[in-house]
N, C-alpha and C positions, 0 to 999 in steps of 0.2 A: 305349625301345629305336628306333634311327634307323640305318638302312641306308641306303648311298650305292650309285648303282648307275652305272658309268663308260659313260656315254652319248655317246661319239664316232663311234658305225657299231655294226651289229648287232641284236641281241634286246633290247636295253636294257627298252624301254617293256613286253614279256612279264614280265619281272621284276619290275618294278616292281606289275602287276596281281597277278602272284603273292603279292607281299608283302600288297598291298592285302587280298586274298583271307584273310589269315590275321592282320589287324589289325596288321602289321606298317607303320611309315612309314619311307617313303624319300625322296629326292631325288637328283636328277642331279648327275654331276659332266661340266662340259664345260669348263671353265677352271681355271686356278690359283687364284681366289678363292675358289671354290665347296670351295676346302678349309680354307678357315676355318669353314666351320661345322662344329658337332659332329657325330660319327658315331660307330657302334659297329662296323660292317663292311660290308665292301666286296664288292659282285659286278660281277665282268668278265665281260660277255656275249658269247655265241658271236656270229660276222660273220668278219671277214677280220683274222688274226692280224697280217698284214704292214701293213695300213693302220693298225690302232688302235696296232701298236707303232711308226709314225711320226710319228702324230698326238701319241702321248703324250710323245714328245721334242719335236716341234715348239712344244707348247703348254707346253712345261715342267713337264709333270705327273709325267714317269717319275721322275727322281730322288727326291721328297717321296714318291711311291706305294711306291716300292722301299724307303724309309728304315723307313716305317710299317708295310711287311709285314713285314720283318725284323726289327721290334721287336714283334712278335707280333699286329698288327691282322688281327682275323680275315679272310678272305677268301675268295671262293668262285668259281672261275673254270670257263666253260662253255664246250666246244669250242674255240673260239679264244684264252679265258680261260685254258685249261689249257695251251695250246701257251705264253701269254707266260708261266706260271710256271715253267713246265718248266727245269729246269738244263741239260737238253740235247735239239736235237730231231734225232731219228736221219736223217733225210732232209733235212737244212738246216743249212748252216753258220751260220745267224742266231740269235740269241739275246735275250731280253728281261730280265725280272727275275733269270730263274734264282734261285727263292728256295725252289723245292721237289724233293728228290730223287726226280725222275721224269726217264724218257726218252720222249718223245713222237714219235709218228710220225705226221706230217702227211697229211691226205686218204688215210688208211689203206685206206680202204673206197671208193675210188674218188671219183670227179667226181659231180654232182649225181644222176647215176644211179644211184649208191650209197648212196642214202638210203632208210632203210628203221626200220620201229618195231616193237618187240619189249616184252618184259614180264620181268625178272628179276629176283634178290634182290640187295638192296641191305643190307650190314650194318647195323644201329643204325636203319634204316627199313623192313625191309621188303619186297615184292612192287611193285615202281616200274613203270611205264611207263615206255619209253625210245625217245625219237625220235632217230635220226643224219641229221645232214644235212651231205653233205661230211666226215664227222668225223674224228678224228684217233683213235689209240687209245693205251694207255699200253704201250710196249714193255717197261719196267722199271721195276720200284720197287727205292730201295737207301736207306741209310741211315735215316733215321727216318722214309720215307715206310712206307704199308702199303697194298696194295688194300683198296677196299670190295665193289667188283662186277665180275662177269666176263660175258662174253659170247661164246660161241664158243670159250672159252678164252683168251679176249683181256682186260685189265683195260680197263676202262670208267669207273673210278670211284676214287678214293684221297685219303689223308687224311693230312698231317702236320702236326701239333699245330694250329693254329688255320687251316692252310689247307687247303681241299676243292677237288676237282676231278670231274666228268664231263666224258666225253667225247661225252655227249649232250645234249638241251638238257628238261631237266624242267619250264621255263616254257612249254613247248608242248603241254605235255598237262594234264588236270583236277587231277590227283594234286598235293598240295602238301606230301607226304612228304618230299621232299630239301630243299626251300624250310624245312623244319620243323627237320629236322635240322642244316642249316646254322644257325638259329637258336638252338638248342640250344649251339652252340658258342659263339657269342657270348654267350649269357648264362651260360655257364660263366666265359668270360673276363673278363665285367663283374665277377663273383662275385669272381675270382682278384684281380682288379685292385685 
């Protein structure tokens, strides 16, 4: 299994370290030619969604990645990655990939001071530690999307087919449960393909 990690900005290195911890190889996507390498899944890290969205277009990565995701490539978006995959952003008129039937709420917990850690149940993975940093939450799931985890009544993780999103940063904790969950999605897709 080979996972590509979008490495334009944000916490991409931590995802690579987490994948290495569970024995999964990865490489970074920084430019269009990196898409020529074979890969089975994609991680879009947390960071600044507006910066990542701008760089995706400037580097001509936006259209090819959107096509791959729409065709079923397993993708895992954390924090900013959640915003990039959402078909609507409740408090922003910008949109990006729009491949997942969710409405995201940007900076839902306030600015940097609104960062916090907690632990909650994650369907299919058990109880996981969750680190929120200027995090969004999922205001609404519709269509084929379904919630996987909630904190204080707010949806903080969801899945739709091969797409997984978390409002929190599982790569910033010791637990590998969420990355293992994503790798099971990738394995299932490989078997079905």
